[in-house]
PDB file with SEQRES, HELIX, SHEET and CRYST1 records, atoms N, CA, C and O in Angstrom:
SEQRES   1 A   83  MET THR ARG LEU THR ALA LEU CYS ASN ILE GLY LYS GLU          
SEQRES   2 A   83  MET GLU ARG LYS LEU GLN SER VAL GLY ILE GLY SER ALA          
SEQRES   3 A   83  GLU THR LEU VAL GLU ILE GLY SER LYS GLU ALA PHE LEU          
SEQRES   4 A   83  ARG LEU LYS LEU ARG TYR PRO GLN VAL CYS LEU ALA HIS          
SEQRES   5 A   83  LEU TYR ALA LEU GLU GLY ALA ILE GLU HIS VAL ALA TYR          
SEQRES   6 A   83  ASN CYS LEU PRO ASP ALA VAL LYS ARG ASP LEU LYS ARG          
SEQRES   7 A   83  ILE SER ASP SER LEU                                          
HELIX    1 AA1 LEU A    4  ALA A    6  5                                   3    
HELIX    2 AA2 LYS A   12  SER A   20  1                                   9    
HELIX    3 AA3 ALA A   26  ARG A   44  1                                  19    
HELIX    4 AA4 LEU A   50  GLU A   61  1                                  12    
HELIX    5 AA5 TYR A   65  CYS A   67  5                                   3    
HELIX    6 AA6 ASP A   70  SER A   82  1                                  13    
CRYST1    1.000    1.000    1.000  90.00  90.00  90.00 P 1           1          
ATOM      1  N   MET A   1      99.558 134.185 113.373  1.00  0.00           N  
ATOM      2  CA  MET A   1      99.653 132.760 113.485  1.00  0.00           C  
ATOM      3  C   MET A   1     101.025 132.308 114.057  1.00  0.00           C  
ATOM      4  O   MET A   1     102.095 132.788 113.685  1.00  0.00           O  
ATOM      5  N   THR A   2     100.897 131.395 114.942  1.00  0.00           N  
ATOM      6  CA  THR A   2     102.102 130.886 115.630  1.00  0.00           C  
ATOM      7  C   THR A   2     102.556 129.514 114.998  1.00  0.00           C  
ATOM      8  O   THR A   2     101.789 128.588 114.735  1.00  0.00           O  
ATOM      9  N   ARG A   3     103.935 129.523 114.791  1.00  0.00           N  
ATOM     10  CA  ARG A   3     104.440 128.280 114.204  1.00  0.00           C  
ATOM     11  C   ARG A   3     104.332 127.134 115.101  1.00  0.00           C  
ATOM     12  O   ARG A   3     104.464 127.244 116.320  1.00  0.00           O  
ATOM     13  N   LEU A   4     104.092 126.025 114.496  1.00  0.00           N  
ATOM     14  CA  LEU A   4     103.911 124.724 115.350  1.00  0.00           C  
ATOM     15  C   LEU A   4     105.114 124.460 116.178  1.00  0.00           C  
ATOM     16  O   LEU A   4     104.965 123.993 117.307  1.00  0.00           O  
ATOM     17  N   THR A   5     106.345 124.733 115.686  1.00  0.00           N  
ATOM     18  CA  THR A   5     107.526 124.486 116.420  1.00  0.00           C  
ATOM     19  C   THR A   5     107.676 125.377 117.641  1.00  0.00           C  
ATOM     20  O   THR A   5     108.588 125.164 118.441  1.00  0.00           O  
ATOM     21  N   ALA A   6     106.803 126.376 117.810  1.00  0.00           N  
ATOM     22  CA  ALA A   6     106.836 127.136 119.091  1.00  0.00           C  
ATOM     23  C   ALA A   6     106.259 126.385 120.211  1.00  0.00           C  
ATOM     24  O   ALA A   6     106.441 126.742 121.374  1.00  0.00           O  
ATOM     25  N   LEU A   7     105.545 125.321 119.880  1.00  0.00           N  
ATOM     26  CA  LEU A   7     104.823 124.531 120.927  1.00  0.00           C  
ATOM     27  C   LEU A   7     105.824 123.449 121.443  1.00  0.00           C  
ATOM     28  O   LEU A   7     106.691 122.931 120.739  1.00  0.00           O  
ATOM     29  N   CYS A   8     105.605 123.183 122.715  1.00  0.00           N  
ATOM     30  CA  CYS A   8     106.367 122.062 123.338  1.00  0.00           C  
ATOM     31  C   CYS A   8     106.076 120.756 122.597  1.00  0.00           C  
ATOM     32  O   CYS A   8     104.924 120.483 122.259  1.00  0.00           O  
ATOM     33  N   ASN A   9     107.078 119.971 122.350  1.00  0.00           N  
ATOM     34  CA  ASN A   9     107.052 118.643 121.818  1.00  0.00           C  
ATOM     35  C   ASN A   9     106.977 118.591 120.280  1.00  0.00           C  
ATOM     36  O   ASN A   9     106.958 117.501 119.709  1.00  0.00           O  
ATOM     37  N   ILE A  10     106.935 119.748 119.604  1.00  0.00           N  
ATOM     38  CA  ILE A  10     106.781 119.779 118.137  1.00  0.00           C  
ATOM     39  C   ILE A  10     108.149 120.290 117.577  1.00  0.00           C  
ATOM     40  O   ILE A  10     108.592 121.418 117.792  1.00  0.00           O  
ATOM     41  N   GLY A  11     108.744 119.355 116.856  1.00  0.00           N  
ATOM     42  CA  GLY A  11     109.969 119.648 116.117  1.00  0.00           C  
ATOM     43  C   GLY A  11     109.717 119.869 114.654  1.00  0.00           C  
ATOM     44  O   GLY A  11     108.559 119.870 114.237  1.00  0.00           O  
ATOM     45  N   LYS A  12     110.728 120.055 113.860  1.00  0.00           N  
ATOM     46  CA  LYS A  12     110.582 120.403 112.459  1.00  0.00           C  
ATOM     47  C   LYS A  12     109.874 119.265 111.702  1.00  0.00           C  
ATOM     48  O   LYS A  12     109.010 119.516 110.861  1.00  0.00           O  
ATOM     49  N   GLU A  13     110.236 118.054 111.998  1.00  0.00           N  
ATOM     50  CA  GLU A  13     109.606 116.873 111.279  1.00  0.00           C  
ATOM     51  C   GLU A  13     108.136 116.820 111.558  1.00  0.00           C  
ATOM     52  O   GLU A  13     107.332 116.687 110.635  1.00  0.00           O  
ATOM     53  N   MET A  14     107.761 116.922 112.833  1.00  0.00           N  
ATOM     54  CA  MET A  14     106.348 116.918 113.186  1.00  0.00           C  
ATOM     55  C   MET A  14     105.620 118.044 112.613  1.00  0.00           C  
ATOM     56  O   MET A  14     104.468 117.900 112.205  1.00  0.00           O  
ATOM     57  N   GLU A  15     106.264 119.207 112.559  1.00  0.00           N  
ATOM     58  CA  GLU A  15     105.610 120.346 111.947  1.00  0.00           C  
ATOM     59  C   GLU A  15     105.393 120.087 110.497  1.00  0.00           C  
ATOM     60  O   GLU A  15     104.303 120.368 110.000  1.00  0.00           O  
ATOM     61  N   ARG A  16     106.365 119.563 109.772  1.00  0.00           N  
ATOM     62  CA  ARG A  16     106.199 119.192 108.330  1.00  0.00           C  
ATOM     63  C   ARG A  16     105.071 118.248 108.127  1.00  0.00           C  
ATOM     64  O   ARG A  16     104.266 118.423 107.212  1.00  0.00           O  
ATOM     65  N   LYS A  17     104.990 117.252 108.955  1.00  0.00           N  
ATOM     66  CA  LYS A  17     103.906 116.237 108.811  1.00  0.00           C  
ATOM     67  C   LYS A  17     102.457 116.896 109.077  1.00  0.00           C  
ATOM     68  O   LYS A  17     101.502 116.683 108.331  1.00  0.00           O  
ATOM     69  N   LEU A  18     102.402 117.642 110.113  1.00  0.00           N  
ATOM     70  CA  LEU A  18     101.162 118.359 110.418  1.00  0.00           C  
ATOM     71  C   LEU A  18     100.751 119.279 109.316  1.00  0.00           C  
ATOM     72  O   LEU A  18      99.566 119.320 108.984  1.00  0.00           O  
ATOM     73  N   GLN A  19     101.681 120.046 108.707  1.00  0.00           N  
ATOM     74  CA  GLN A  19     101.405 120.871 107.663  1.00  0.00           C  
ATOM     75  C   GLN A  19     100.815 120.127 106.389  1.00  0.00           C  
ATOM     76  O   GLN A  19      99.927 120.572 105.663  1.00  0.00           O  
ATOM     77  N   SER A  20     101.446 118.959 106.257  1.00  0.00           N  
ATOM     78  CA  SER A  20     100.977 118.086 105.109  1.00  0.00           C  
ATOM     79  C   SER A  20      99.556 117.577 105.255  1.00  0.00           C  
ATOM     80  O   SER A  20      98.951 117.145 104.274  1.00  0.00           O  
ATOM     81  N   VAL A  21      99.008 117.621 106.477  1.00  0.00           N  
ATOM     82  CA  VAL A  21      97.615 117.182 106.686  1.00  0.00           C  
ATOM     83  C   VAL A  21      96.708 118.359 106.940  1.00  0.00           C  
ATOM     84  O   VAL A  21      95.591 118.195 107.429  1.00  0.00           O  
ATOM     85  N   GLY A  22      97.190 119.565 106.605  1.00  0.00           N  
ATOM     86  CA  GLY A  22      96.279 120.789 106.760  1.00  0.00           C  
ATOM     87  C   GLY A  22      96.318 121.443 108.060  1.00  0.00           C  
ATOM     88  O   GLY A  22      95.434 122.254 108.338  1.00  0.00           O  
ATOM     89  N   ILE A  23      97.296 121.162 108.928  1.00  0.00           N  
ATOM     90  CA  ILE A  23      97.419 121.823 110.228  1.00  0.00           C  
ATOM     91  C   ILE A  23      98.674 122.639 110.072  1.00  0.00           C  
ATOM     92  O   ILE A  23      99.787 122.117 110.144  1.00  0.00           O  
ATOM     93  N   GLY A  24      98.479 123.984 109.848  1.00  0.00           N  
ATOM     94  CA  GLY A  24      99.633 124.781 109.578  1.00  0.00           C  
ATOM     95  C   GLY A  24     100.044 125.792 110.686  1.00  0.00           C  
ATOM     96  O   GLY A  24     101.007 126.539 110.511  1.00  0.00           O  
ATOM     97  N   SER A  25      99.336 125.810 111.784  1.00  0.00           N  
ATOM     98  CA  SER A  25      99.694 126.668 112.821  1.00  0.00           C  
ATOM     99  C   SER A  25      99.354 126.066 114.211  1.00  0.00           C  
ATOM    100  O   SER A  25      98.635 125.073 114.313  1.00  0.00           O  
ATOM    101  N   ALA A  26      99.860 126.659 115.202  1.00  0.00           N  
ATOM    102  CA  ALA A  26      99.603 126.288 116.600  1.00  0.00           C  
ATOM    103  C   ALA A  26      98.138 126.406 116.915  1.00  0.00           C  
ATOM    104  O   ALA A  26      97.512 125.556 117.549  1.00  0.00           O  
ATOM    105  N   GLU A  27      97.620 127.547 116.416  1.00  0.00           N  
ATOM    106  CA  GLU A  27      96.195 127.771 116.687  1.00  0.00           C  
ATOM    107  C   GLU A  27      95.216 126.827 116.001  1.00  0.00           C  
ATOM    108  O   GLU A  27      94.132 126.566 116.523  1.00  0.00           O  
ATOM    109  N   THR A  28      95.613 126.292 114.781  1.00  0.00           N  
ATOM    110  CA  THR A  28      94.785 125.295 114.100  1.00  0.00           C  
ATOM    111  C   THR A  28      94.837 123.952 114.944  1.00  0.00           C  
ATOM    112  O   THR A  28      93.834 123.277 115.177  1.00  0.00           O  
ATOM    113  N   LEU A  29      96.080 123.649 115.365  1.00  0.00           N  
ATOM    114  CA  LEU A  29      96.230 122.402 116.198  1.00  0.00           C  
ATOM    115  C   LEU A  29      95.394 122.457 117.382  1.00  0.00           C  
ATOM    116  O   LEU A  29      94.703 121.477 117.660  1.00  0.00           O  
ATOM    117  N   VAL A  30      95.379 123.512 118.123  1.00  0.00           N  
ATOM    118  CA  VAL A  30      94.596 123.717 119.343  1.00  0.00           C  
ATOM    119  C   VAL A  30      93.081 123.587 119.031  1.00  0.00           C  
ATOM    120  O   VAL A  30      92.327 122.900 119.721  1.00  0.00           O  
ATOM    121  N   GLU A  31      92.692 124.290 117.953  1.00  0.00           N  
ATOM    122  CA  GLU A  31      91.310 124.238 117.469  1.00  0.00           C  
ATOM    123  C   GLU A  31      90.770 122.892 117.155  1.00  0.00           C  
ATOM    124  O   GLU A  31      89.652 122.545 117.536  1.00  0.00           O  
ATOM    125  N   ILE A  32      91.592 122.104 116.435  1.00  0.00           N  
ATOM    126  CA  ILE A  32      90.989 120.778 116.047  1.00  0.00           C  
ATOM    127  C   ILE A  32      91.336 119.674 117.097  1.00  0.00           C  
ATOM    128  O   ILE A  32      90.734 118.601 117.091  1.00  0.00           O  
ATOM    129  N   GLY A  33      92.287 119.951 117.968  1.00  0.00           N  
ATOM    130  CA  GLY A  33      92.612 118.956 119.033  1.00  0.00           C  
ATOM    131  C   GLY A  33      93.513 117.867 118.591  1.00  0.00           C  
ATOM    132  O   GLY A  33      93.657 117.586 117.401  1.00  0.00           O  
ATOM    133  N   SER A  34      94.154 117.218 119.618  1.00  0.00           N  
ATOM    134  CA  SER A  34      95.123 116.204 119.382  1.00  0.00           C  
ATOM    135  C   SER A  34      94.607 114.935 118.774  1.00  0.00           C  
ATOM    136  O   SER A  34      95.318 114.285 118.007  1.00  0.00           O  
ATOM    137  N   LYS A  35      93.420 114.571 119.085  1.00  0.00           N  
ATOM    138  CA  LYS A  35      92.775 113.346 118.561  1.00  0.00           C  
ATOM    139  C   LYS A  35      92.582 113.430 116.988  1.00  0.00           C  
ATOM    140  O   LYS A  35      92.939 112.531 116.226  1.00  0.00           O  
ATOM    141  N   GLU A  36      92.001 114.561 116.606  1.00  0.00           N  
ATOM    142  CA  GLU A  36      91.737 114.747 115.202  1.00  0.00           C  
ATOM    143  C   GLU A  36      93.000 114.881 114.444  1.00  0.00           C  
ATOM    144  O   GLU A  36      93.094 114.366 113.330  1.00  0.00           O  
ATOM    145  N   ALA A  37      94.012 115.562 114.995  1.00  0.00           N  
ATOM    146  CA  ALA A  37      95.224 115.763 114.361  1.00  0.00           C  
ATOM    147  C   ALA A  37      95.975 114.390 114.214  1.00  0.00           C  
ATOM    148  O   ALA A  37      96.636 114.138 113.206  1.00  0.00           O  
ATOM    149  N   PHE A  38      95.849 113.536 115.235  1.00  0.00           N  
ATOM    150  CA  PHE A  38      96.502 112.227 115.213  1.00  0.00           C  
ATOM    151  C   PHE A  38      95.830 111.358 114.146  1.00  0.00           C  
ATOM    152  O   PHE A  38      96.512 110.642 113.412  1.00  0.00           O  
ATOM    153  N   LEU A  39      94.517 111.418 114.058  1.00  0.00           N  
ATOM    154  CA  LEU A  39      93.796 110.634 113.019  1.00  0.00           C  
ATOM    155  C   LEU A  39      94.221 111.053 111.602  1.00  0.00           C  
ATOM    156  O   LEU A  39      94.407 110.217 110.718  1.00  0.00           O  
ATOM    157  N   ARG A  40      94.369 112.376 111.417  1.00  0.00           N  
ATOM    158  CA  ARG A  40      94.799 112.833 110.060  1.00  0.00           C  
ATOM    159  C   ARG A  40      96.205 112.313 109.819  1.00  0.00           C  
ATOM    160  O   ARG A  40      96.481 111.799 108.735  1.00  0.00           O  
ATOM    161  N   LEU A  41      97.137 112.430 110.822  1.00  0.00           N  
ATOM    162  CA  LEU A  41      98.467 111.913 110.610  1.00  0.00           C  
ATOM    163  C   LEU A  41      98.477 110.404 110.343  1.00  0.00           C  
ATOM    164  O   LEU A  41      99.148 109.933 109.425  1.00  0.00           O  
ATOM    165  N   LYS A  42      97.716 109.645 111.164  1.00  0.00           N  
ATOM    166  CA  LYS A  42      97.698 108.266 110.953  1.00  0.00           C  
ATOM    167  C   LYS A  42      97.242 107.714 109.637  1.00  0.00           C  
ATOM    168  O   LYS A  42      97.702 106.673 109.168  1.00  0.00           O  
ATOM    169  N   LEU A  43      96.315 108.452 109.052  1.00  0.00           N  
ATOM    170  CA  LEU A  43      95.858 108.077 107.719  1.00  0.00           C  
ATOM    171  C   LEU A  43      96.907 108.304 106.689  1.00  0.00           C  
ATOM    172  O   LEU A  43      97.044 107.540 105.734  1.00  0.00           O  
ATOM    173  N   ARG A  44      97.659 109.371 106.887  1.00  0.00           N  
ATOM    174  CA  ARG A  44      98.744 109.661 105.902  1.00  0.00           C  
ATOM    175  C   ARG A  44     100.051 108.981 106.213  1.00  0.00           C  
ATOM    176  O   ARG A  44     100.789 108.610 105.301  1.00  0.00           O  
ATOM    177  N   TYR A  45     100.341 108.815 107.434  1.00  0.00           N  
ATOM    178  CA  TYR A  45     101.611 108.252 107.922  1.00  0.00           C  
ATOM    179  C   TYR A  45     101.278 107.104 108.880  1.00  0.00           C  
ATOM    180  O   TYR A  45     101.255 107.318 110.092  1.00  0.00           O  
ATOM    181  N   PRO A  46     101.022 105.906 108.381  1.00  0.00           N  
ATOM    182  CA  PRO A  46     100.614 104.838 109.236  1.00  0.00           C  
ATOM    183  C   PRO A  46     101.566 104.464 110.403  1.00  0.00           C  
ATOM    184  O   PRO A  46     101.174 103.837 111.387  1.00  0.00           O  
ATOM    185  N   GLN A  47     102.818 104.880 110.234  1.00  0.00           N  
ATOM    186  CA  GLN A  47     103.826 104.531 111.230  1.00  0.00           C  
ATOM    187  C   GLN A  47     103.743 105.476 112.492  1.00  0.00           C  
ATOM    188  O   GLN A  47     104.489 105.229 113.440  1.00  0.00           O  
ATOM    189  N   VAL A  48     102.916 106.495 112.550  1.00  0.00           N  
ATOM    190  CA  VAL A  48     102.830 107.339 113.720  1.00  0.00           C  
ATOM    191  C   VAL A  48     102.263 106.493 114.808  1.00  0.00           C  
ATOM    192  O   VAL A  48     101.478 105.589 114.519  1.00  0.00           O  
ATOM    193  N   CYS A  49     102.610 106.726 116.036  1.00  0.00           N  
ATOM    194  CA  CYS A  49     102.262 105.891 117.097  1.00  0.00           C  
ATOM    195  C   CYS A  49     101.748 106.682 118.318  1.00  0.00           C  
ATOM    196  O   CYS A  49     101.622 107.906 118.282  1.00  0.00           O  
ATOM    197  N   LEU A  50     101.459 105.940 119.387  1.00  0.00           N  
ATOM    198  CA  LEU A  50     100.930 106.584 120.608  1.00  0.00           C  
ATOM    199  C   LEU A  50     101.870 107.775 121.128  1.00  0.00           C  
ATOM    200  O   LEU A  50     101.385 108.778 121.651  1.00  0.00           O  
ATOM    201  N   ALA A  51     103.144 107.607 120.961  1.00  0.00           N  
ATOM    202  CA  ALA A  51     104.003 108.705 121.408  1.00  0.00           C  
ATOM    203  C   ALA A  51     103.752 110.005 120.675  1.00  0.00           C  
ATOM    204  O   ALA A  51     103.920 111.089 121.233  1.00  0.00           O  
ATOM    205  N   HIS A  52     103.352 109.891 119.436  1.00  0.00           N  
ATOM    206  CA  HIS A  52     103.011 111.070 118.711  1.00  0.00           C  
ATOM    207  C   HIS A  52     101.723 111.675 119.175  1.00  0.00           C  
ATOM    208  O   HIS A  52     101.602 112.900 119.184  1.00  0.00           O  
ATOM    209  N   LEU A  53     100.767 110.895 119.555  1.00  0.00           N  
ATOM    210  CA  LEU A  53      99.523 111.406 120.086  1.00  0.00           C  
ATOM    211  C   LEU A  53      99.769 112.097 121.484  1.00  0.00           C  
ATOM    212  O   LEU A  53      99.202 113.144 121.796  1.00  0.00           O  
ATOM    213  N   TYR A  54     100.631 111.451 122.276  1.00  0.00           N  
ATOM    214  CA  TYR A  54     101.060 112.083 123.605  1.00  0.00           C  
ATOM    215  C   TYR A  54     101.727 113.507 123.272  1.00  0.00           C  
ATOM    216  O   TYR A  54     101.433 114.513 123.917  1.00  0.00           O  
ATOM    217  N   ALA A  55     102.585 113.511 122.286  1.00  0.00           N  
ATOM    218  CA  ALA A  55     103.242 114.725 121.956  1.00  0.00           C  
ATOM    219  C   ALA A  55     102.301 115.831 121.501  1.00  0.00           C  
ATOM    220  O   ALA A  55     102.476 116.995 121.863  1.00  0.00           O  
ATOM    221  N   LEU A  56     101.352 115.478 120.743  1.00  0.00           N  
ATOM    222  CA  LEU A  56     100.296 116.477 120.252  1.00  0.00           C  
ATOM    223  C   LEU A  56      99.514 116.999 121.458  1.00  0.00           C  
ATOM    224  O   LEU A  56      99.334 118.207 121.613  1.00  0.00           O  
ATOM    225  N   GLU A  57      99.060 116.100 122.292  1.00  0.00           N  
ATOM    226  CA  GLU A  57      98.274 116.504 123.505  1.00  0.00           C  
ATOM    227  C   GLU A  57      99.129 117.409 124.396  1.00  0.00           C  
ATOM    228  O   GLU A  57      98.683 118.462 124.850  1.00  0.00           O  
ATOM    229  N   GLY A  58     100.366 116.972 124.632  1.00  0.00           N  
ATOM    230  CA  GLY A  58     101.263 117.792 125.394  1.00  0.00           C  
ATOM    231  C   GLY A  58     101.531 119.189 124.818  1.00  0.00           C  
ATOM    232  O   GLY A  58     101.662 120.179 125.538  1.00  0.00           O  
ATOM    233  N   ALA A  59     101.606 119.214 123.489  1.00  0.00           N  
ATOM    234  CA  ALA A  59     101.844 120.523 122.783  1.00  0.00           C  
ATOM    235  C   ALA A  59     100.638 121.395 123.122  1.00  0.00           C  
ATOM    236  O   ALA A  59     100.841 122.547 123.506  1.00  0.00           O  
ATOM    237  N   ILE A  60      99.388 120.920 123.006  1.00  0.00           N  
ATOM    238  CA  ILE A  60      98.219 121.683 123.258  1.00  0.00           C  
ATOM    239  C   ILE A  60      98.123 122.161 124.666  1.00  0.00           C  
ATOM    240  O   ILE A  60      97.730 123.296 124.935  1.00  0.00           O  
ATOM    241  N   GLU A  61      98.507 121.231 125.619  1.00  0.00           N  
ATOM    242  CA  GLU A  61      98.438 121.551 127.034  1.00  0.00           C  
ATOM    243  C   GLU A  61      99.662 122.214 127.567  1.00  0.00           C  
ATOM    244  O   GLU A  61      99.718 122.540 128.753  1.00  0.00           O  
ATOM    245  N   HIS A  62     100.693 122.436 126.699  1.00  0.00           N  
ATOM    246  CA  HIS A  62     101.887 123.166 127.126  1.00  0.00           C  
ATOM    247  C   HIS A  62     102.650 122.373 128.200  1.00  0.00           C  
ATOM    248  O   HIS A  62     103.136 122.943 129.177  1.00  0.00           O  
ATOM    249  N   VAL A  63     102.745 121.073 128.005  1.00  0.00           N  
ATOM    250  CA  VAL A  63     103.573 120.189 128.951  1.00  0.00           C  
ATOM    251  C   VAL A  63     104.337 119.241 128.085  1.00  0.00           C  
ATOM    252  O   VAL A  63     103.975 118.929 126.951  1.00  0.00           O  
ATOM    253  N   ALA A  64     105.411 118.799 128.676  1.00  0.00           N  
ATOM    254  CA  ALA A  64     106.190 117.651 128.022  1.00  0.00           C  
ATOM    255  C   ALA A  64     105.291 116.402 127.942  1.00  0.00           C  
ATOM    256  O   ALA A  64     104.529 116.116 128.866  1.00  0.00           O  
ATOM    257  N   TYR A  65     105.388 115.703 126.880  1.00  0.00           N  
ATOM    258  CA  TYR A  65     104.464 114.582 126.674  1.00  0.00           C  
ATOM    259  C   TYR A  65     104.547 113.565 127.752  1.00  0.00           C  
ATOM    260  O   TYR A  65     103.560 112.864 127.974  1.00  0.00           O  
ATOM    261  N   ASN A  66     105.662 113.418 128.459  1.00  0.00           N  
ATOM    262  CA  ASN A  66     105.788 112.417 129.515  1.00  0.00           C  
ATOM    263  C   ASN A  66     105.287 112.974 130.876  1.00  0.00           C  
ATOM    264  O   ASN A  66     105.347 112.297 131.903  1.00  0.00           O  
ATOM    265  N   CYS A  67     104.823 114.152 130.842  1.00  0.00           N  
ATOM    266  CA  CYS A  67     104.208 114.748 132.064  1.00  0.00           C  
ATOM    267  C   CYS A  67     102.623 114.760 132.020  1.00  0.00           C  
ATOM    268  O   CYS A  67     101.965 115.266 132.928  1.00  0.00           O  
ATOM    269  N   LEU A  68     102.095 114.212 130.983  1.00  0.00           N  
ATOM    270  CA  LEU A  68     100.638 114.171 130.914  1.00  0.00           C  
ATOM    271  C   LEU A  68     100.129 113.301 132.133  1.00  0.00           C  
ATOM    272  O   LEU A  68     100.783 112.332 132.518  1.00  0.00           O  
ATOM    273  N   PRO A  69      98.996 113.661 132.699  1.00  0.00           N  
ATOM    274  CA  PRO A  69      98.308 112.866 133.715  1.00  0.00           C  
ATOM    275  C   PRO A  69      98.019 111.489 133.258  1.00  0.00           C  
ATOM    276  O   PRO A  69      97.691 111.281 132.090  1.00  0.00           O  
ATOM    277  N   ASP A  70      98.133 110.496 134.170  1.00  0.00           N  
ATOM    278  CA  ASP A  70      97.874 109.118 133.796  1.00  0.00           C  
ATOM    279  C   ASP A  70      96.454 108.920 133.143  1.00  0.00           C  
ATOM    280  O   ASP A  70      96.315 108.156 132.188  1.00  0.00           O  
ATOM    281  N   ALA A  71      95.466 109.587 133.652  1.00  0.00           N  
ATOM    282  CA  ALA A  71      94.114 109.496 133.138  1.00  0.00           C  
ATOM    283  C   ALA A  71      94.031 109.955 131.646  1.00  0.00           C  
ATOM    284  O   ALA A  71      93.332 109.348 130.834  1.00  0.00           O  
ATOM    285  N   VAL A  72      94.739 111.001 131.336  1.00  0.00           N  
ATOM    286  CA  VAL A  72      94.834 111.488 129.974  1.00  0.00           C  
ATOM    287  C   VAL A  72      95.565 110.442 129.116  1.00  0.00           C  
ATOM    288  O   VAL A  72      95.120 110.117 128.015  1.00  0.00           O  
ATOM    289  N   LYS A  73      96.682 109.922 129.627  1.00  0.00           N  
ATOM    290  CA  LYS A  73      97.427 108.870 128.835  1.00  0.00           C  
ATOM    291  C   LYS A  73      96.598 107.679 128.535  1.00  0.00           C  
ATOM    292  O   LYS A  73      96.632 107.118 127.439  1.00  0.00           O  
ATOM    293  N   ARG A  74      95.822 107.287 129.565  1.00  0.00           N  
ATOM    294  CA  ARG A  74      94.887 106.066 129.297  1.00  0.00           C  
ATOM    295  C   ARG A  74      93.822 106.381 128.176  1.00  0.00           C  
ATOM    296  O   ARG A  74      93.585 105.559 127.291  1.00  0.00           O  
ATOM    297  N   ASP A  75      93.253 107.485 128.240  1.00  0.00           N  
ATOM    298  CA  ASP A  75      92.260 107.944 127.219  1.00  0.00           C  
ATOM    299  C   ASP A  75      92.887 107.975 125.849  1.00  0.00           C  
ATOM    300  O   ASP A  75      92.322 107.481 124.874  1.00  0.00           O  
ATOM    301  N   LEU A  76      94.087 108.572 125.789  1.00  0.00           N  
ATOM    302  CA  LEU A  76      94.773 108.683 124.499  1.00  0.00           C  
ATOM    303  C   LEU A  76      95.137 107.276 123.955  1.00  0.00           C  
ATOM    304  O   LEU A  76      94.989 107.000 122.764  1.00  0.00           O  
ATOM    305  N   LYS A  77      95.649 106.340 124.926  1.00  0.00           N  
ATOM    306  CA  LYS A  77      95.999 105.082 124.487  1.00  0.00           C  
ATOM    307  C   LYS A  77      94.773 104.308 123.930  1.00  0.00           C  
ATOM    308  O   LYS A  77      94.872 103.535 122.978  1.00  0.00           O  
ATOM    309  N   ARG A  78      93.634 104.558 124.568  1.00  0.00           N  
ATOM    310  CA  ARG A  78      92.364 103.845 124.019  1.00  0.00           C  
ATOM    311  C   ARG A  78      92.060 104.328 122.630  1.00  0.00           C  
ATOM    312  O   ARG A  78      91.657 103.545 121.769  1.00  0.00           O  
ATOM    313  N   ILE A  79      92.260 105.694 122.383  1.00  0.00           N  
ATOM    314  CA  ILE A  79      92.054 106.204 121.041  1.00  0.00           C  
ATOM    315  C   ILE A  79      93.025 105.553 120.043  1.00  0.00           C  
ATOM    316  O   ILE A  79      92.633 105.045 118.993  1.00  0.00           O  
ATOM    317  N   SER A  80      94.266 105.594 120.411  1.00  0.00           N  
ATOM    318  CA  SER A  80      95.346 105.054 119.508  1.00  0.00           C  
ATOM    319  C   SER A  80      95.028 103.571 119.185  1.00  0.00           C  
ATOM    320  O   SER A  80      95.042 103.170 118.021  1.00  0.00           O  
ATOM    321  N   ASP A  81      94.745 102.775 120.222  1.00  0.00           N  
ATOM    322  CA  ASP A  81      94.467 101.357 120.063  1.00  0.00           C  
ATOM    323  C   ASP A  81      93.319 101.059 119.122  1.00  0.00           C  
ATOM    324  O   ASP A  81      93.286 100.022 118.459  1.00  0.00           O  
ATOM    325  N   SER A  82      92.379 101.986 119.077  1.00  0.00           N  
ATOM    326  CA  SER A  82      91.136 101.772 118.320  1.00  0.00           C  
ATOM    327  C   SER A  82      91.388 102.004 116.818  1.00  0.00           C  
ATOM    328  O   SER A  82      90.551 101.617 116.001  1.00  0.00           O  
ATOM    329  N   LEU A  83      92.508 102.620 116.435  1.00  0.00           N  
ATOM    330  CA  LEU A  83      92.794 102.932 115.076  1.00  0.00           C  
ATOM    331  C   LEU A  83      93.525 101.795 114.337  1.00  0.00           C  
ATOM    332  O   LEU A  83      93.835 101.927 113.153  1.00  0.00           O  
TER     333      LEU A  83                                                      
END                                                                             
């Protein structure tokens, strides 16, 4: 199992929050996806925002969150706005 902090965009605080919602490894995050992970975080930590969702998707895709394609950002914004 790979630590979450081994992924791009994931620091110790995000790792702690992800672990608190049942996501304990990089493999688990990749398996459930950024949208499900974000939903779990949002339910427990209402202050999480779109930037967190970008960071999660970037972690899965192995890119810095600000390098995600515009189409992906639009889709993620739509998801975030719906919550």
